[in-house]
C-alpha positions as CSV (number, residue, x, y, z in Angstrom):
1,X,16.3,-13.2,13.3
2,X,15.4,-11.3,16.5
3,X,12.3,-9.2,16.5
4,X,12.5,-5.4,16.4
5,X,11.4,-5.3,20.0
6,X,14.1,-7.7,21.1
7,X,16.8,-5.8,19.2
8,X,15.7,-2.4,20.6
9,X,15.4,-3.8,24.1
10,X,18.8,-5.4,23.9
11,X,20.6,-2.4,22.5
12,X,19.0,0.0,24.9
13,X,19.6,-2.4,27.8
14,X,23.2,-3.0,27.0
15,X,23.0,-6.7,26.2
16,X,23.4,-6.1,22.4
17,X,25.5,-3.7,20.4
18,X,24.0,-2.0,17.4
19,X,27.3,-2.7,15.5
20,X,26.9,-6.5,16.1
21,X,23.2,-6.5,15.2
22,X,24.1,-4.7,11.9
23,X,27.0,-7.0,11.1
24,X,24.7,-10.0,11.6
25,X,22.0,-8.4,9.4
26,X,24.4,-7.6,6.6
27,X,25.8,-11.1,6.7
28,X,22.3,-12.6,6.3
29,X,21.6,-10.2,3.4
30,X,24.9,-11.3,1.7
31,X,24.0,-15.0,2.2
32,X,20.3,-14.9,1.3
33,X,19.6,-12.1,-1.1
34,X,21.2,-13.6,-4.2
35,X,18.4,-16.2,-4.2
36,X,15.6,-13.8,-3.2
37,X,16.5,-10.5,-5.0
38,X,14.7,-8.3,-2.5
39,X,17.4,-5.5,-2.4
40,X,18.1,-3.1,-5.2
41,X,20.4,-0.8,-3.2
42,X,22.6,-1.5,-0.2
43,X,23.7,1.2,2.3
44,X,26.3,-0.7,4.2
45,X,28.7,2.1,4.9
46,X,26.1,4.6,6.1
47,X,24.5,1.8,8.2
48,X,27.8,1.0,9.9
49,X,28.2,4.7,10.6
50,X,24.7,5.0,12.1
51,X,25.2,1.8,14.2
52,X,28.4,3.2,15.7
53,X,26.7,6.5,16.5
54,X,23.9,4.6,18.4
55,X,26.5,2.6,20.4
56,X,28.4,5.8,21.2
57,X,25.3,7.7,22.2
58,X,24.3,4.9,24.6
59,X,27.8,4.8,26.0
60,X,27.5,8.5,26.7
61,X,24.2,8.0,28.6
62,X,21.9,9.2,25.8
63,X,18.8,7.2,24.5
64,X,18.7,7.1,20.7
65,X,15.1,6.1,20.7
66,X,12.6,3.2,21.0
67,X,13.9,1.6,17.8
68,X,17.6,1.8,18.7
69,X,19.7,-0.5,16.5
70,X,16.8,-2.0,14.6
71,X,17.8,-2.5,10.9
72,X,15.1,-1.7,8.4
73,X,14.8,-1.3,4.6
74,X,12.3,0.5,2.4
75,X,10.6,0.0,-1.0
76,X,12.6,1.8,-3.6
77,X,9.9,4.4,-4.2
78,X,10.9,6.1,-0.9
79,X,13.5,8.9,-1.1
80,X,16.8,8.1,0.5
81,X,19.3,11.0,0.7
82,X,22.0,10.5,-1.9
83,X,20.2,7.6,-3.7
84,X,18.2,7.9,-6.9
85,X,14.5,7.0,-6.3
86,X,13.6,4.6,-9.1
87,X,10.2,3.2,-8.1
88,X,11.2,0.0,-9.8
89,X,11.5,1.7,-13.1
90,X,14.4,2.1,-15.5
91,X,12.6,5.2,-16.6
92,X,13.7,6.9,-13.4
93,X,17.3,5.6,-13.3
94,X,18.8,8.8,-14.5
95,X,17.0,11.1,-12.1
96,X,19.2,13.0,-9.7
97,X,19.8,11.5,-6.2
98,X,17.3,12.5,-3.5
99,X,18.3,15.5,-1.5
100,X,16.9,14.2,1.7
101,X,15.1,11.1,3.2
102,X,11.3,10.7,2.9
103,X,9.4,11.7,6.0
104,X,8.8,8.1,7.2
105,X,12.5,7.2,6.7
106,X,13.5,10.3,8.7
107,X,11.1,9.4,11.5
108,X,12.3,5.8,11.8
109,X,15.9,6.9,11.8
110,X,15.0,9.6,14.4
111,X,13.7,6.8,16.6
112,X,17.0,4.9,16.4
113,X,16.4,2.5,13.5
114,X,19.2,1.9,11.0
115,X,18.4,2.0,7.2
116,X,20.2,-0.8,5.3
117,X,18.8,-0.5,1.8
118,X,16.1,-0.1,-0.8
119,X,13.9,-2.9,-1.9
120,X,12.6,-4.3,-5.2
121,X,9.0,-3.7,-6.4
122,X,6.8,-3.8,-9.5
123,X,7.7,-0.9,-11.7
124,X,5.7,2.3,-10.8
125,X,3.9,0.1,-8.1
126,X,1.7,-1.1,-11.0
127,X,1.5,-4.9,-10.3
128,X,0.9,-7.6,-7.8
129,X,3.8,-10.0,-8.4
130,X,7.1,-8.0,-8.3
131,X,8.1,-9.6,-11.7
132,X,10.3,-6.7,-12.7
133,X,11.8,-7.0,-16.2
134,X,14.6,-4.5,-15.6
135,X,15.6,-5.3,-12.0
136,X,14.6,-9.0,-11.8
137,X,11.8,-10.8,-10.0
138,X,11.7,-10.9,-6.3
139,X,11.3,-14.6,-5.3
140,X,9.3,-16.0,-2.5
141,X,11.6,-17.1,0.4
142,X,9.4,-20.2,1.0
143,X,9.7,-21.4,-2.6
144,X,12.0,-19.4,-4.9
145,X,10.2,-20.6,-8.0
146,X,7.1,-18.6,-6.8
147,X,6.2,-15.0,-6.7
148,X,6.6,-12.9,-3.5
149,X,3.5,-10.9,-4.4
150,X,3.6,-7.2,-5.1
151,X,4.0,-4.4,-5.7
152,X,5.9,-4.3,-2.3
153,X,7.3,-7.8,-2.9
154,X,10.8,-6.9,-1.8
155,X,9.5,-5.5,1.4
156,X,7.6,-8.6,2.3
157,X,10.3,-11.0,1.1
158,X,13.1,-9.3,3.1
159,X,11.1,-10.0,6.3
160,X,10.1,-13.6,5.4
161,X,13.7,-14.4,4.5
162,X,14.9,-13.3,7.9
163,X,17.1,-10.5,6.5
164,X,15.6,-7.5,8.4
165,X,12.9,-7.2,11.1
166,X,11.1,-4.1,9.7
167,X,10.4,-2.8,6.2
168,X,8.2,-0.1,4.7
169,X,6.0,-0.5,1.6
170,X,3.1,1.1,-0.1
171,X,-0.4,0.0,-0.8
172,X,-2.7,1.4,-3.5
173,X,-4.9,-1.6,-4.3
174,X,-3.3,-4.2,-2.1
175,X,0.4,-3.9,-2.5
176,X,1.1,-4.5,1.2
177,X,-1.6,-7.1,1.8
178,X,-0.9,-9.3,-1.2
179,X,2.8,-9.8,-0.6
180,X,2.2,-10.2,3.1
181,X,-0.2,-13.0,2.3
182,X,2.1,-14.7,-0.2
183,X,5.2,-14.4,2.0
184,X,3.5,-15.0,5.4
185,X,4.3,-11.8,7.2
186,X,2.3,-9.1,9.0
187,X,1.6,-5.8,7.3
188,X,-0.5,-2.7,8.0
189,X,-2.3,-0.5,5.5
190,X,-3.3,2.6,7.7
191,X,-6.2,4.8,7.1
192,X,-5.7,7.1,4.0
193,X,-4.1,10.2,5.4
194,X,-2.7,8.6,8.5
195,X,1.0,8.4,7.4
196,X,2.8,11.0,5.4
197,X,3.7,10.2,1.9
198,X,6.1,13.1,1.5
199,X,9.3,12.0,-0.3
200,X,7.8,9.1,-2.2
201,X,7.1,8.7,-5.9
202,X,3.3,8.7,-6.4
203,X,1.2,6.2,-8.3
204,X,-2.5,7.0,-7.6
205,X,-2.4,10.0,-5.4
206,X,-5.9,9.6,-3.8
207,X,-5.4,5.9,-3.2
208,X,-1.7,5.5,-2.2
209,X,-1.0,4.7,1.4
210,X,2.3,3.8,3.1
211,X,2.8,1.2,5.8
212,X,5.1,-1.2,7.6
213,X,5.8,-4.9,7.3
214,X,7.0,-7.0,10.3
215,X,7.1,-10.5,11.8
216,X,4.6,-9.7,14.5
217,X,1.8,-7.3,15.4
218,X,3.9,-5.9,18.2
219,X,6.6,-4.9,15.8
220,X,4.0,-3.4,13.4
221,X,2.8,-1.3,16.3
222,X,6.4,-0.2,17.1
223,X,6.9,1.0,13.5
224,X,3.4,2.6,13.4
225,X,4.1,4.6,16.6
226,X,7.3,5.9,15.1
227,X,5.9,6.9,11.8
228,X,2.6,8.6,12.6
229,X,2.0,12.3,13.0
230,X,0.9,15.2,10.8
231,X,3.2,16.5,8.1
232,X,2.9,19.8,6.3
233,X,4.7,18.3,3.3
234,X,1.8,15.9,2.6
235,X,-1.6,17.8,2.4
236,X,-3.4,14.5,2.7
237,X,-1.7,13.6,6.0
238,X,-4.4,14.4,8.5
239,X,-3.7,16.4,11.7
240,X,-6.2,14.1,13.5
241,X,-4.7,13.0,16.8
242,X,-3.5,9.5,17.1
243,X,-2.9,7.1,20.0
244,X,0.2,5.0,20.2
245,X,-0.7,1.4,19.4
246,X,1.9,-0.4,21.4
247,X,0.1,-0.2,24.8
248,X,-3.3,-1.2,23.2
249,X,-2.3,-4.7,22.0
250,X,-2.6,-6.2,25.5
251,X,-6.2,-5.2,25.7
252,X,-7.4,-8.2,23.8
253,X,-10.7,-8.2,22.0
254,X,-13.1,-7.9,24.9
255,X,-15.9,-5.7,23.7
256,X,-15.1,-5.9,20.1
257,X,-17.7,-7.0,17.6
258,X,-16.1,-9.1,14.9
259,X,-17.7,-10.6,11.8
260,X,-16.5,-12.2,8.6
261,X,-17.3,-10.8,5.1
262,X,-19.6,-12.9,3.0
263,X,-20.8,-12.7,-0.6
264,X,-18.2,-11.4,-2.9
265,X,-15.4,-12.4,-0.4
266,X,-16.3,-16.1,-0.4
267,X,-15.6,-17.0,-4.0
268,X,-13.3,-17.9,-5.7
269,X,-10.9,-19.2,-3.0
270,X,-8.5,-22.2,-2.8
271,X,-8.8,-24.5,0.2
272,X,-6.1,-22.8,2.2
273,X,-7.3,-19.3,1.7
274,X,-10.9,-20.4,2.6
275,X,-9.6,-22.2,5.7
276,X,-7.5,-19.2,6.8
277,X,-10.7,-17.1,7.2
278,X,-12.5,-19.9,8.9
279,X,-9.7,-20.5,11.4
280,X,-9.6,-16.8,12.3
281,X,-13.4,-16.5,12.7
282,X,-13.6,-19.6,14.9
283,X,-10.7,-18.5,17.1
284,X,-12.3,-15.1,17.7
285,X,-15.8,-16.4,18.1
286,X,-16.9,-14.4,15.1
287,X,-20.0,-16.2,14.0
288,X,-21.6,-13.2,12.3
289,X,-21.5,-12.4,8.6
290,X,-21.5,-9.0,7.0
291,X,-22.1,-8.2,3.3
292,X,-20.1,-5.3,1.8
293,X,-22.6,-4.3,-0.9
294,X,-21.3,-3.5,-4.4
295,X,-17.7,-4.7,-3.6
296,X,-17.4,-6.0,-7.1
297,X,-18.4,-2.6,-8.5
298,X,-15.9,-0.9,-6.1
299,X,-13.1,-3.1,-7.5
300,X,-14.1,-2.1,-11.1
301,X,-14.1,1.6,-10.1
302,X,-10.7,1.2,-8.5
303,X,-9.4,-0.2,-11.7
304,X,-10.7,2.9,-13.6
305,X,-9.2,5.4,-11.2
306,X,-5.9,3.5,-11.0
307,X,-5.5,3.2,-14.8
308,X,-6.5,6.8,-15.4
309,X,-4.3,8.3,-12.8
310,X,-1.2,6.2,-13.7
311,X,-1.7,6.8,-17.4
312,X,-2.0,10.5,-16.9
313,X,1.1,10.6,-14.6
314,X,3.3,8.9,-17.3
315,X,1.7,10.2,-20.5
316,X,4.5,12.6,-21.4
317,X,7.1,9.9,-21.0
318,X,5.0,7.4,-22.9
319,X,5.1,9.7,-25.9
320,X,8.9,10.1,-25.9
321,X,10.5,7.2,-24.0
322,X,8.3,4.2,-24.8
323,X,11.2,1.7,-24.9
324,X,12.3,2.6,-21.4
325,X,9.0,1.4,-19.8
326,X,8.4,-1.9,-18.1
327,X,6.9,-4.1,-20.8
328,X,4.5,-5.8,-18.3
329,X,2.8,-2.5,-17.6
330,X,3.5,-0.2,-20.6
331,X,0.3,-1.1,-22.5
332,X,-1.8,-0.7,-19.4
333,X,-0.4,2.8,-18.9
334,X,-1.2,3.7,-22.5
335,X,-4.8,2.4,-22.1
336,X,-5.1,4.3,-18.8
337,X,-4.2,7.5,-20.4
338,X,-7.1,7.0,-22.8
339,X,-9.8,6.3,-20.1
340,X,-12.7,8.8,-20.8
341,X,-13.1,11.6,-18.2
342,X,-16.7,10.6,-17.8
343,X,-15.7,7.2,-16.5
344,X,-13.4,8.8,-14.0
345,X,-16.1,11.2,-12.8
346,X,-18.6,8.3,-12.4
347,X,-16.0,6.2,-10.5
348,X,-15.4,9.1,-8.1
349,X,-19.1,9.7,-7.5
350,X,-19.6,6.1,-6.8
351,X,-16.6,6.0,-4.5
352,X,-18.1,8.6,-2.1
353,X,-21.4,6.6,-1.9
354,X,-19.5,3.3,-1.4
355,X,-17.3,4.9,1.3
356,X,-20.3,6.1,3.2
357,X,-22.1,2.8,2.9
358,X,-19.1,0.9,4.1
359,X,-18.6,3.2,7.1
360,X,-22.2,2.6,8.1
361,X,-21.4,-1.1,8.5
362,X,-19.2,-0.2,11.4
363,X,-22.2,1.0,13.4
364,X,-22.9,-2.7,14.2
365,X,-19.4,-4.2,14.0
366,X,-15.9,-3.2,15.0
367,X,-13.8,-5.4,12.8
368,X,-14.3,-7.4,9.6
369,X,-12.4,-10.5,8.4
370,X,-11.7,-11.2,4.8
371,X,-9.2,-13.2,2.7
372,X,-6.2,-11.3,1.5
373,X,-5.6,-13.3,-1.6
374,X,-7.7,-16.0,-3.3
375,X,-4.8,-18.5,-3.2
376,X,-1.2,-19.1,-2.1
377,X,1.7,-17.9,-4.1
378,X,1.9,-19.2,-7.6
379,X,4.9,-19.8,-9.9
380,X,6.7,-16.9,-11.4
381,X,5.4,-16.3,-15.0
382,X,2.0,-17.8,-14.3
383,X,-0.6,-16.2,-16.7
384,X,-3.9,-17.8,-15.5
385,X,-5.3,-19.3,-12.4
386,X,-8.2,-21.8,-12.0
387,X,-10.0,-21.4,-8.7
388,X,-13.4,-22.8,-7.7
389,X,-13.9,-23.7,-11.4
390,X,-13.2,-20.2,-12.5
391,X,-10.3,-19.5,-14.8
392,X,-8.9,-15.9,-14.7
393,X,-5.8,-13.9,-15.4
394,X,-3.4,-14.4,-12.6
395,X,-1.6,-11.1,-12.0
396,X,-4.6,-8.7,-11.7
397,X,-6.8,-11.1,-9.8
398,X,-4.6,-11.8,-6.8
399,X,-5.8,-8.3,-5.6
400,X,-9.5,-9.1,-6.1
401,X,-10.2,-9.0,-2.3
402,X,-7.9,-6.1,-1.4
403,X,-9.1,-3.6,-4.0
404,X,-12.6,-3.1,-2.7
405,X,-11.2,-2.3,0.8
406,X,-8.6,0.1,-0.4
407,X,-11.2,1.9,-2.4
408,X,-12.9,3.0,0.9
409,X,-9.7,4.2,2.4
410,X,-10.1,2.2,5.7
411,X,-7.3,0.6,7.8
412,X,-6.4,-3.0,7.3
413,X,-4.0,-5.4,9.1
414,X,-2.6,-8.2,7.0
415,X,-2.3,-11.3,9.2
416,X,-0.5,-14.5,8.2
417,X,-2.4,-17.6,9.3
418,X,-1.0,-20.8,10.7
419,X,-2.7,-23.0,8.0
420,X,-1.6,-26.5,7.0
421,X,0.6,-26.6,3.9
422,X,4.0,-25.6,2.7
423,X,3.0,-22.1,1.7
424,X,1.5,-19.3,3.8
425,X,-1.7,-17.3,3.2
426,X,-3.2,-14.4,5.1
427,X,-6.3,-12.6,6.0
428,X,-7.4,-9.0,6.2
429,X,-8.6,-7.5,9.5
430,X,-10.5,-4.4,8.5
431,X,-11.7,-1.5,10.8
432,X,-13.3,1.9,10.5
433,X,-11.2,4.9,9.6
434,X,-8.6,6.0,12.2
435,X,-9.1,2.7,14.2
436,X,-5.8,1.0,13.4
437,X,-5.7,-0.1,17.0
438,X,-8.7,-2.3,16.4
439,X,-7.0,-4.0,13.5
440,X,-3.9,-4.7,15.6
441,X,-5.7,-5.8,18.7
442,X,-7.4,-8.5,16.6
443,X,-4.1,-9.4,15.0
444,X,-2.4,-9.7,18.4
445,X,-5.3,-11.9,19.7
446,X,-4.9,-14.3,16.8
447,X,-1.2,-14.5,17.6
448,X,-1.9,-15.2,21.3
449,X,-4.4,-17.9,20.3
450,X,-1.7,-19.6,18.2
451,X,-3.7,-19.4,14.9
452,X,-1.6,-16.5,13.3
453,X,2.1,-16.6,12.9
454,X,4.8,-15.1,10.7
455,X,6.4,-17.6,8.3
456,X,10.1,-16.7,8.6
457,X,12.7,-18.8,6.7
458,X,15.3,-20.3,9.0
């Protein structure tokens, strides 16, 4: 699979035709997706029309944009004109089709990218494994008996399987970073408020963030540059100015102060996850250590806010359509609807204090390194994990290192590491709010030094 940059360069330069790129992409999806189950909707006819329009525009001397001819797909909580937005849930299957594309879908298409379909996910975005009872589990391309992670499992698996070079997902508590780690691809969770969420089904409104997946930091930057900008349709989408990331990646890490997170982020870890952070720190010369105080409490507070928000969102349907809910999350939604208001209030008060304390850390450091997941991908259906002598429920605890970071609303790059073994595992590169360029400069440096790489099935 060619990178997004290679495709766009070739199409714009005349060495590739968008029609041919798309035909190759659809052929790979035909061949590979029956084993992976990443796609829930195909848009072949519209994609062929769009590819032809790009070729025709170029032949007429027009430039369709910096993503010309690049195929992409989106998690099925994004609105696609003419398609019902299901958010992984049978509950939504009878909704009317979307009237128009979500903002980020429109922006990618306006830059010349070609939408080829919608991707599988945990129902309602409430899960970390994309084990979807109604639409089937998405399987890890590197071992199809294992989970791809979630809730954006289809978005990560489609990249790792070599089906498409760009996808979009969402991340509330780790739903970009967990599947990126398990599938071995790059992902970006931007600062809360950086990318518009207009035209997507919400999960936890004050934690939800949208972001891209790709096979390199350069392709992430290309997608980020196309997606960013204020949007009146999303009140949370800041009007803060942003700088295109593409030109910043070549700057390297000169002048950046980088440290690894200690304490809460050191245990429990399997050997590969522990080694991934060590390799990154050694490659970057990051000998310092930073403690994120009260990270465990932040994770607990994130659970409270997530459960309460999700339960409240679906309470009316829980009362009248209980049998239509995903069995793996139905009881958690019911429990969330019963969370006392006093708990929610306390969690929000703590969140402000935690946010301010975490931001203060960036007075002395520019980027932090932490594991994305405590282990590599486990078998589908796994109920418990044993790590460092600790036995724990599997599904909720793969997000134990992502949740405390999401809770602060800061940007994070998910970086797949070149560790020994048959399965990938990734790290988080964390920066202060609005400093996505720092995250990707560090990610690009790890690629240049040969210690980070996407695991793409060939």
